[in-house]
N, C-alpha and C positions, 0 to 999 in steps of 0.2 A: 504494500499500500504506499503510495507516494503522499508526502505531506503537501499542502497547498496553502496559499495565501489568497483570501477573498478581499482584496484591496485594490483599488485602481492604482496605476502607476503615479497618478497626480497626487493621490492621497498618501501614498508611500513616501513621496517627496516632501509633502506637508509633514509627515511624521518624522522626517529627517533621515530615514533609513538610507536613502540613495546617496545623499550627500556624505554620510558617514562611511558608506562603503566606498565611495570615491576617495575619501581620505586615507584608505588602505591602499598604499602605493606600492604596487609591485614594479620592479625594476626591469624585467624582461618580458618579451612578447609571450613567452611560455607561461610565466606567472600570471599575466593579464588574461590569458585564455582560460586558465583554470578559474580564476576570480569571476570572470563573466559567465561562466557555465556552471557555477556552484548550485547545487541543489540542497534541499532539505534532508537532514538525517531524520530517520524514522525509528520506530522501535525495532525494526529488522536490522538496522545499522547502528544500533546503540553502541555496540563495542567499538566500532570504527570511530564514532563520535568521541567516545571516551579516550581512545588513543590520540585522536587529533588534539583534543583539548590538553591532555598531559604533555604532548609534544610542544605545543605552543607555550605552556608554562616553563618548559625547560629553556625554550629560546628566549622567553621573556627575562629569565634570570641573566642570561648572557646580555641582553640589551641593556638591562638596568645596571649591569656591572661595567658597561662601556668596553666590553671585550673587543679587541681590535679586529678579530676575525669577523665581527658583524659588519663593520664598515667596509672592510676589504671584500667580504662576500658580496655585499650590495654593489660595489663598484664592478667586480667581475661579472655579476648578472646583468648589470646595465649594459655591458658590452655584447652581450649575446643577441644575435639577429634572429629574425624569423626564419626558421629552417624547414617548414613543412613542405614549401614548394620544391626546394633543392632536394630533400630527402625523397619525395614522391617521384621526382625525375630520375634520381639515382636508382630507386627501386624498379623503375620501368626499363632501366637500360638506356635512358636518354643520354645524349652527349652533353656533358656539363661545359659551361664556359668558365673563363678565368674567375669571373665574380663569384660564382657558385663554388668553385674550389677554394677561393679565398675565404668564404663564409665558413666552409668546413674546417679549414686550417685554423682560423680564429677560434672556432668552437673547440677544437682539440686543446688549444693553449688554455682556454677557460676552464675546460674540464680538468686539466692537469693542475692548474692553480687551486681550484676548489678542492680537488681530491686531497690536497695536503693540509686542508683546514679541518683537523680531526675534532676539535671541540665544537665547531659550528655543525658538522655533519652528524655527530653523535647526538646533539641536542635536537636536531631536526629529524633524526631517525631515518637517514638516508645514506646511500652509499653510491660511489661512482665505479664504473667499470674501467679497467685500465685500457686506455686507447692510445698509449704512447707509440706502440708499433704502427698503428694506422696513421698517426701523425707524421711519422718519418716518410710516409708516401708522398706527402705534400711538401716535404723539406729534404730532398735527396742530397743536398750539399751539407746539411746539418748546421745552417747558419742561424737558425731561429729568427730569420727575417720575418717581420710581421706582414710582408706583402706576398703576393703569389703571382708567377707566370710559369709557362712551360720552360723549366730550366734546361740548359744544355746538358746537364748531368743525367737526364733521363735516358739518353741513348748516345752511343758513339756516332751514329749516323747523323743525329740532329746537330751534334757538336761540329762535325765535319761541314755540313750544309751551312751552318751559320758562319764558320770560319772562311769558307769560300765566299759567302755573301759579303762578308766584311771586306775581303780583298777586292771584290768587284766594286763595291762602293767607293774604295780608295782610288781604283783605276778610273772610275767614272768622273771623279772630282778632277783627275788630272788629264784625262783624254778630251780630244776635240774631234769634230767632223765625223767621218764615217766610223772611226775607231770607237768613239764614245757611243754611238748608236749600237754597235756590236756589243759592247759591255752592258748596255741598258737591256738588250734582248736577252743576254745571258743572266743577268740579275733576275729578270722576270721568271725565267725558267727555274732559277734556284729558289726564289720566293715561293713558287708553286710547290717545289719539293719540300720546302720548309712547312708550308701549310699542310701538306699531306702528312708529313711525319708528326707534326704537332697534333693532328686529329687522331692519328693512330695512337699516340701516347695518351691522349685524353680518354680515348675509348678503353685502353688497357688500365689506366688509372682508375677509371670509374668502375671497371669490372673488380679491381682489387678492393676498392673502398666499399663496394656492394657487399663483400664478404663480411664487413664490420657493421652492417646496418643494425643488426640487434643491439650491439653495445652502444652505437651512436644514438639509436632511439631511446634506449634506457636512460642514457646520461642527459638527453634533452628533457625527457620526462622528469628526471630527478631535479634538474635545474628549476622547472616550473614549480614542482612541489616545494622545494627549498625556498624559492622566492616568495610564493604565496604564504607559507607559514611564517616566514620571517617578517613579511609585511603585517600579518595579523598580530605578531607579537609586538612590533613597533607601534601599531595602532593601540594595543593594550597598554603599552608603556606611556603613551601620550595622554590617555585619559583614564588612567588607573583602572584598567579592566581587572577582573578577578576570575580565577579558575572556578567555573560552576560545578556544582554537585548534581549529578543525574540520579533521580530517585525513581522508584516504581510508580505505576500510574495511579495507584490509590493514595499516594502521598500528595501533600500540597505543594504548590509553588510558593517559595518564600524569598522575598527580596529585602536586603538590608542595605540601607543608605544607597539606593540606586540613583543614578546620576544621567542627565541628558546633556551631553556636551554642547550641542548646538544652542539649546534654549539657555543654558548657563552662560555662553558667550554672548548672547543677545542681551540677557539681563545684566551682565557686567557692563556692557556699553551704556546702559541706562542707570548705572550706579547702584544696581540691585544685585543680590546674591541668590543662588539656586539653593533651594531647601531639599536635601536628599529625601527620597521616598522610601519608606519601610512598610511592607505590607505582606501578609500571608493570604493566599488564595487557595481555598479548598475546591474541590469539585463541587458543583452547584452554584449558587448565586452569592456574589458579593456586591453590596451596594455601597457606593461612595457618595456621600452628600457633604454639604458644607456651604460656607458663605459665598455669595457672589463675589467674583474676583479672587476666589480662594485657591485656585490652582488645580482644580479637578481635572481639566483637560490635559494640563501638563503632566499630572500623575498618571494618566491613562497612557499617554504617549510614552512616557518614561518606562512604564511597566511592559508595554507592548514591544518597544524596542529592545529591552534587555532580553526578554524571553525569545523573541524572533531571532536575535543575533545569536543566542546560544545555540539554537537548533540549526542555524546556518553554519556552525563550526567556528564562531567568533567568541572571544571573551566579552561578557557583559560589562558595562560600567557600573560596577556595584562594589560595595565592601564585601558582600558575600551573597551567593544565590544558589538555591536548590530548585530543581525543577523536574517534573515528569516530562515526557516527550508527548507532544500533541500530534494529532493526525491532520489538523488544519488550524489556520489562523485567520480570524475575521475581525475586522475593525470598522464600525459604522459611526460617521460623525456628520454633524450638520454641514461640515465643509464639503461633503459629497453633493449636497444640493447645488452648490455653486458651480459644480462640474457639469451640470445638466440644466442649465438655465432654460426656462420655458416649460419645464416638466414639473409636475406636481411633486413637492418634496416628500409628502406622506405616501404618495404612490411608490416612489423609489424606496422609501423605508419599508413599506409593506413587502415589496419584492425581496428586499435584503433579509428582513425577518423571516420570511418564508424559506429562503434558501439556506440561511444558517440553521433554522430549526430542522429542516429535512436532513441536512448533512449531520447534524448532531445525533440523529436517530441511530446511525451505524458507526459513527466515529467520535473519537474524544477530541473536542475542539477547544481552542481559546478564543472566546468571543468577547470582544469589548464594544460597548456602546456608550458614546458621548452624547449626553442630553437628547435621547431619542424623543420623537413626538413634539418637538419644540413648536412646531407649526400647527399642531392640532389643538382643539379646544381642550381646556384643562380637564373636563370630566372624563372625555373619552381617553385622553392622554394618560391620566392616572390609572384608568382601568387597564390600558394596554401595558403600561409599565409594570403594574402589580401582576398581571398575567404572565409576562415575561419572566419576572423573578420567581414566581410559583413554578412555572414549568421547568425552568433551568435549575431550580433548586432540587428537583428530582432527577436531574440529568447527570450523566457521567462526564459531561463537558464542564469547563470551567468559564463562568459568565460573570464579567465585571461590568457593571453599569454605573455610570455617573449621572445622577438625576437630581433635580430640585423638587420633583413630585413626591408626595407622601407614599411611602411603601410600608405596608403592615407587616409585622413579624410573622414568619411562617416557617415551616420546616425546610431545612436546607438553604436558608438565607442568612448571611452574615452581614453585619453593618460596620462600616468605617466612616468617619467623617474628618473633614479638614477643620482644624481648630478654628481658623478665621480670625476675627477681631475680637479681642477680649473686652469686657466692659471698661477696664482702665485705659485701653488703647482709644476707645471710642470717646471716653472723657477728655483724653489728650487731644484728640481731633477736634473736639468741640471748642477747645480754646484757641484753635487756629482759625481766625476769621479771614473769609475771602471777600473780595469786592464783588458786590452784586451788579456793578455797572456792565451793561452789554458790552463785550469786547469790540463789537463792530462800531459802536458809537465812539470809542476811544480812538478810532483810526479813520477819521473823517476824510482823509485825503486818499484813502485806498478804496477802490470800487469793491462793493460786496459781492464779487464773483465767487463761485464755488471753490476755485483754487486759492484765492486769497483768504476766504473764510477758513479753509484748512490750516493756512499758515498762522492766522490769528488764533485759532483754537489751540494750536500746539503751544503758543506762548502762555495762554491764560489757564488752560485746563490740564495740560500734561503734568504741571507741577503738582496739582491737586491729586491726580490719580497716583502719581509716584509717591506722594506722601502717604497715601492710604496703603499703597503696596508695601512700603517700608515697615508699617506697622502691622501688617497682616501676618498671622502665624500659620504657615503652610504645612506644619507637621500633621501627619495622618495618625489617627488613633481609633482603635476599636471601640465601639460602643455596644452596650447590651440593650437593645431596643430599636424602636423605629427611627428612621431618619427624620430630622426636623429641618424646616426651612430656616434660613438665616435671619436672625432677629436684627442684624445690622444693616440689611439692604436699604430701608427706608432712611436710616440715618446717613449712609453713604450718599444716597441721592441728595439729602439735604446738604451735606458737606460739599457736594460737587455743584452746588448752586441752583438746584430745582426750586422754582418759584413757590412761596408760601401757600398760595391757594391750591396748587397741585399736591403739595405735601399734606395739607389738611385732608384733602380727598383720599390720599394713600392711607393715612392713618385711620380714618373713619372706615374705609373698606376693609382694612385689616381687623379692626375691632368687630366688624359684623360677621367675620368668618366663624 
């Protein structure tokens, strides 16, 4: 059974996976081929995944110790060329040109240098075949010259032909009239002999090299594996990845201090810091609730990224992580509706809900939903969300939903919440008074176009939002009971400058609930 991801490429990009995988920088064409063709590990390939992760951990130790073989290995791998075409022509018995022989000669030199890097190869769990004898076929004079041409040393006949050609070229430079024409004719004949002899040598050389094809292909494959594994270790070092623990399917997934590097970088530019995510996900339903602006979407993206990367054979960015292996991954977000403008957002959601549920009937999935039914009337939305939580609470799949709708406690449902803004923080915010003056009126000389409005709003409102974010507690905690709506939402609206009349209506409506 193959694992699959039910997420659009656009949403994967929004989740950050594609950009993070781009940051895994292989140095060779062979490494990039492996990286771009990577597939999910499944329960059937659990042992292979375990071996891959342990190997990356060994390489990570070398990377973090600044072992010189890491840098030198990367340099050698970066010099390796794409060889599939050349090896294919060699296998077919085609006549190779000087460029193709040069590619093979360079590859042999790289194989030989990498083969001597015992620490790196032991950590990567790979080994090279000895191809030094094959390399001598492309260096008959033993000069170790990095270039290639058909050397005179390949045959006495070729050496004689070239010597005669050299003599004729000297005669041509000195001769005039009919004698020069005679020498030119002779040189043309000798050149034809040279071309014929070179072609014969190329053919013989190709036949001899073809005998080494298994070893060459093995070494090329090893270069790709080494490059890809080393790139994953460097990525893990860059963003503090951890060796995940694989557990059996009945055990929960548990993340400790999970980190999303792209979101963290974005927050840092805004003068904010990323709050690591710690959460345990049993099979069944986990409900994540919390304050508006409380980071529920960020938490879901972080969890999804960590578990997805693990099953792709990468280190997740966590302090620690344990996880069973899933048969499929699904993520539904309101962002998806932006990808299909003009279509019913709930219609699209309904299709996704149907597909996820059907798949979960026979497979163990990781299904995440970020604020589903946002565009649906509250009564129906609450009923749908409750039904989803109830159904998946009895499922073998793992269902994580971030919602602001009320969910009743039921069998198989676990509750977490983002702490949000404490009463003390709200009190602190209340002491910070903002101007109620319309920002547009303060810019009389600027036309109130949409673009200008955006600029003005950034100056006036972004400061307010950032101050609230700075006081927000983004930590996740398990709660024993139903999720509750944020009590700070109306206060936040007030602090962001919502008019008093509208605020009074909000408060009155809240009291009527």
